[in-house]
N, C-alpha and C positions, 0 to 999 in steps of 0.2 A: 504493500500500500504506500502511496506517496503522501507527502505532507498535507495536501489539500483534503484527501480522502480521510486521513486520520483525524484532522481537526473537525471535519464535518460530522464524523461519527461521535466524537468526544462530547459527553454531557457533563464533564467535570474537568477542572484544570489538571488533575493527575492522570488524565488519559489523553492529553494533548501531545502533539509532536514535540513541543518545546520542553515539556516535562521529561519526555524520553531522551532528549539531547542532554538535559541536566543529569539524569540518572546515568547515562553513558559516560559522561565526563567524571562523574562521581566514582565510577568503577564497576557498575553493573553491566552485565550483558543484557541488551534490550532487543526484544523481538517485536516487530510491527506485524501483527497478525490481522486476519480479516475482521476481527471483532474489537481490536484496540491494541493497547500497549501492554506487553507482558515483560516483567523484569525477572531475570534469573539470578539466584544467589547461591554461591558455592557453600558447601558444607565441609567441615574439617575432616570428615572421614570419607575415604575412598574418592571416587569421582562423581559422587552424587550431588544434585542441586535441588533447590526448591523453586517453584515459580510463584510470582505474586501478580495477581490480576485485580488491582485495587480500583474501586469505583468504576468497574466494568459495566457493560450493558446487562439487562435482565437475561437470565439464562434461557437458552433454547436447547432442544436436543441436538440440533446441528452444531451449535457452538460447543457444547460439552464433548461431542464426538471429536471435533477438530482439536480441542484442547488435549484430549487424551492422546491423540496421535502426536501432537507437538511434544507432549511430556515424554512419550516413549522415545522419540527421536533425539531428545536432549537430556536423557537420563535423569528426569525429574522424579522424585519420590512422591510428590504431590504438588498441586497448584492451589494456592490460597485465593479464594474468591470473596470479594466484598462488593457485591453489585450496588450500583447507585440507583436503587429501585426500592420503592415502598414495600414493606412486608405483605405477602399474601400467600394463601394456602396452596395455590396452584404451583407457584415457583418452588416452594418448599418441597412439595411432593416430587417434583421433577428432580431436584437436587438429591433427595434421598434415594430415589429410584436409580440414580447413576452412581450410587456408592459414596456420595459426599457425606461428611460428618461435620458437626459444629466444631469450629476451630477457635484457637486463641485469637482474640480481637486485636486489630491494629487501630481501626477507628471505632469509636463508641457506636453501639447499635442504634442509638437514638440521637437526634440533634434538635436544635431549636432553629426555627425559621420565622422571619418577619416579613410580612406582606408589604412590599414597597409601592404597591399601586394605590395605597391609601394616601390621603392628604396628610400634610404635616400636622394639621390640627387634629385629625382623627387618631394619628399615631400617638401624639403627645397625650391626648386624653385617655388613651388605653393604658398608658404606663401607670404603675402604682404611685401613690402620693409621695413616698420617700424618694423615688427615682426622679420625679419631676422637680422636687425641691432641690435635689443635689445638682441637677443640670443647671438650674437657675442660680444656685450658689456659685458654681464654677464660673458662670458668666459674670456674676457680680464681682467675683474675686479677680477678674481680669485674665482668666485662662483663655488662650488663643489656640485654636486647632486648625491645622492646615496640611495640605499635601506637600511633602518635601522629599523628593527622590534624589537629593544631592548626596555626594559621597560623605560629606560631613554629617548629615542626618543619619545615614546608614551606619556610620561608625558609632554614633551615639546609641543607635538601636542595639548594636553588638555589645557595647559597654553595659547597657541596662539589662540585656539578656544575661550576661555573665553575672551581674549582681543578683539577679533574680534566682538563677540556678544555685549560686552559693548560699543565698539567704534561705531558700525553700528546700534545698537538698534533693531536687528531683533530677532524673536523667533527661538530657535534652540533646538534640542534634548538635554537632560540633560547630565551631565558628567557620571552619572550612566548608561544611555542608551549607550553612546559611549564605556564605559568600557566593558559592556556585549557584545555589537556587536563585538568589537575587540577580546575579549576572544574566541568567537565561530568561527568567520570567519578567524582569524589568525591560529587557530588550524586546521581548514579545508583547509588551504593553499589557501583560496580565497582572503583574504585581505593582502596587503603589504603597508608599510609606506615608502613614498619617502620624503627625507629631502634635503633642500638646505642649505649649510653652507657658511658663509662668515666670514673670519678671524677666522675659527674654531668654530663659533657659529651658531646654527640652527636659521634661520630667516624665513623659509617657510616650511610647512609640508602638504603633500597630502596623503590621503588614496586612494588606488586603489583597485578595485575588479577585479579578473580574473575568468571568468567562461566559460568553453569550449573555443571557439576561439574568445571570446570578452573580451576586457578590458574596465573597467568603471572608471570614476572619480567622486565619490559621495561626498567627503568631502575634504575641504582644509582650511588652516588658515595661516596667515602671520603676521609678525611684521611690524609696521609702520617704524621701523628703517631701514636705508639702502635701502629705496625704489629705490634710484637712480642706484642701481646695477642690477636691472631688473631680480631678481631671478625667478619670476613667469614665465617669458618667457623661461628661460632655463629649468625650471621644466617641462613645457609642452613638450618641445622638448625631454627631457630625458625620460618622461613618454611614449612618442611615441616610442622611441628606446627600452625601457623596454618591451613594448607590442610586438614589433617585435621579440625580443629575446625569448619571451615566446610563440612564434608561433601563436600569435593572428592575426586575419585577419581584425578586426574592433575595433576602439577605440571610444566608446560612451561617450560623454562629459556630460551626465546626465542632460539634460534639456537645454531649450533655452527660454529666456524671452526678447522680443524685447525692445530695449531702455535701457536695464540695462548695466552698465559698464562692468561687467564680460562677458556678452554676446558679447559685442564689442571686448573684449580681445580674446575670442574664435574664432571670425570671422577672426581674423588675420591669422589663421592656415588653412584657405580655406576648412572648413569642409562642408560636404553635409547636407542639412536640411532634416530630416526625420519626417514625420507626422504620428503619431499613430492613432488608432481608437478613442482615447480619453477616457473620463470618463463617465461611464454609471451606473445608479442606477436601478437594477432589483427589481422592487417594488413587495412586497408580501402583505403588509398590508397598503393599501392606506391612510386611515384616520390617522394612526400613522406616516406614512411617511411624510405627508404634515405638521403635527404638528411638527415633528422633524425638517423639513426644516425651519419653522418659528422660532423655538427656536434657531436653529443654526445661523440663520441670525442675530438675535439680540445679540447673544453671541459674534459674531465677531465684531459687532459695539462696544460693551462694551470693548472688548480686544484692539481694535484699539484706542479707546478713552483713555483707561487706559495707553497704551504704551507711550502717550505723557507726562505722569507725573511719571510713574514708569518704570525704566529701566528693560528690560528683564534680567533674571538670567540664568546662565549656571550651 
C-alpha cells in the first residue's frame, strides 16, 4: 500500500503513514498491510517476534485470515489487536471464533470523548461548577494559553515531562522517543504543542494530535509551581476551542482509568464514556504464546518491585 492509501484507511493517528515512519526510525520493523500498519517487535528468545496492530480497523474474517498468514511468514507468536471500534457482541464472537484471547492492554479499554459540534456556550454549561470556576480563575489570574510549536517550547515540554516522571514515579517513553515522535508528527501537521504561560513562563504543556475530524490529547506535563492558578483547567478549555477551530467534531481524551486523579479532572468536562473492543491476542503459536505470557508476568512483578527502590528515568 502507498502513503495515500494508508492515510485514507487510517481512522487514528497511530495507523497513519507518518506514525509508521516514526516507528521505523525508532527501530521497529513496520509492515504496511492491506488493513493498516503492523509493527513487529523482537523477543529475547530465539527468532520469534510479536506483532502489534494498534487502533486497527474493526475485525473481519478476511482481515484475520490475512493477519494469520502474515504472522506465519514473519515468525510471529501472536498479533496484539486493539481495534479503534466500539465494543459489540458480533466482533467479539468473531475474534473468539478465530482463537483470539483477551490480552494485556496497551490502551485503556474505555476513553472519554467530547462533542465539539456543540457551541461554546453549550459546552461550558455542561461542565461541572468547580470546573467552570477554575477556568475563570485561571483567566482572572492572567494565565495565557497558546499554540507554540517552537523548539524552545518543545524543550520546555521535555523538561516538564522529566519533572513529572521523577515526581510521580511512573514509567514513560524516553526523551529520544518523544523527540522522534515530535519530529515526524509535527512535520505531518498532526501534532501541535499547547502551552500555558503564567507571568511569561511556561508552566503547563500538552501535545495534541489532529487526524481527520478528531482531536486527541496523548501527552501532557506541568510544573508543581503555581498550581493555584489552575492552568490545566484553562488548557483543557482552550484545547476544546482549538479543536473547534480546526473543524474537528470529536475530542478524544486518550484513555480513562477509574479512580485516578486525572480521570476525575477529565470528568469535570462532562465527556461521554466510550468503550472499545479492547485488547485481543490473535494466537499463532500456542506453546510460545503461553511461555511469553508467563515470562511477561514475572517481568512486570520485577519492574514493579524495582520501581520502589529505583526511580524511573526519562
